[in-house]
N, C-alpha and C positions, 0 to 999 in steps of 0.2 A: 353377363357381364359378358360383351365381346372382349380375344383375344385383343383389340388395342387398347376397351377401355381399363384389363387389365392392367398393361403395361404403364397404359397413360397410370395412372392411381400406382404402381407400384414408383417411379417416377418422379413421381412428386411426393412421396414418402422416403423417398432416396434427397431426393433433395430436401426435405422443415427437416430428416437427417444429420445434414452436411452440414446444413445455413444453426444449428444446434450446434455444432461441434463446435462451429464458430466462432461463432456466440461467446461462447464456455473457454474458446485458447483467447480471444480478446481480452473479456472481460477478467480471466488471470493473469496475460500479462498487466494489466493497468495496475490489478492488486499488487501483481511481486515489484512496478515499478514505484504504486503509492509506500511500498514499507522500505524499500532496501531504501527510498528519499527523501526517506522519515529519519531509517536508522544514521544514515551516513548525516545528517544535517541536530543527530537531536546531540548537542555535550555534552562534554567529556574532562569528566573530574577522574572518577574510578573507575570509572562503563560498565555502571550497573544500571542508571537508563536506560544505556546505546543497549546491552544485550536485557533489557528487558520483556523490547518489541517484542508480539507473541500472536500469530494470526490463530485464528480459531476460525474453521465453517460452521455455521452453527451453532458455536457456542463463543460465546467470552472468557474467556484463560483470564485465572483471578491467583494464572503465576507469580510466584515474583522470583527474579536472579538476583544470586550473589556470585562478584564478582570480587576473584583476589588473585591475590599475585604483580595488580597495575592494571594500566590506560589497556582499553581496547581498540586498536586503531579503526585506521579509515578500512585498509584486508579486514580486520574483524568485527570492520560494519557487514564485510563485502559474504563474510564464512556463515553470523549470521542468519541474512537473508535469503544464504544459498540451503542452510538446516528447515526455512519456514517454507521454504518450495512447497516441501510434499507436503507439506499439507493442502493445499491446495491443488494437490491430484482427488481428494474426494469428492473437488466443485459441484456441483452440475444445473443447469436454471435455475435459478428460482431459490435457489440456497442460499445466505448471509453472507458477509467475506466480513469476519467483525478483527480487525488491527489494533490490537491495545497494549495501554504500560501499566500496571499497576504500578512503577512509585511511588511511595507518597506523597512525596516533589514534583511526580511529573507533571499536573496539573500548577501548579507555580512554572515550572519553566515553557509549559507549550502558549500559556496565556498573561505569562509580563508580569507576574504578581509578587515577586519580589518584593520584600520591603524593605527600606536600606539604602545605600551606597555603596561602592567598594569600584573597584577597576574597571570589576566580570559583571556590574550590574546595568541597567541601561537606564537613560532619564526617566524612559518611560514604566521597568519597572523586569527587564528580556534579562535576559542572559547576552551577552557581547556575539555568543559563540554562538545564540537561533535570537534575535533580536524582531521576530516574524513567527516566532513559533515552531513547532518542529511537523506534521503532522495535517497541520490547516493549511501551509506554503507546498509540501510538496504535493497536496488535491489541486491546493488552483496554478498548480507549474502541469502539471499532469491534465488536467482541463482544459489549460491552452492550448497546450497540445495534440485537444479533439479538437475543439475549439479549431486551427488553425485545418489539421488535415481536413478538418468537414466545408472544410473553408477551399481549400482546394480541391478540392476531389468531387462539389458539387460548381466551383467551373471550369473543370477540366470536363464534368459531362458534359454541362450545356447550358 
């Protein structure tokens, strides 16, 4: 192998590592954006539902968080997101990122399965604080942002 061939191979390997690292950074950013938006969008009575969102890399958490001493504010939601970010440090391309909430009533809030009526329930059975869900709505928003960025990138690139 000639010196120029070795250098070319080395340059390609460096580029491949840089691209992989760049993709990892983007995936982590998307995951934390979805997570943070979901936590902030989660309705609060006492805060257990909001506090129970967790991130797992290659695992699905079975944790359930119990909150005592009052409500969890939106600033508390930011604290939760910051705490969960550290779990993403283990993420590598090919891994799965799982965002879960194991409170028994989470699916009721996410999918609008409240029965009956009340001042905090929509006619479709959703919480008035999360009338289109939490996680699904956050994913839709992030996807729309990515689509918009891709369209703009394509426009600029020509």
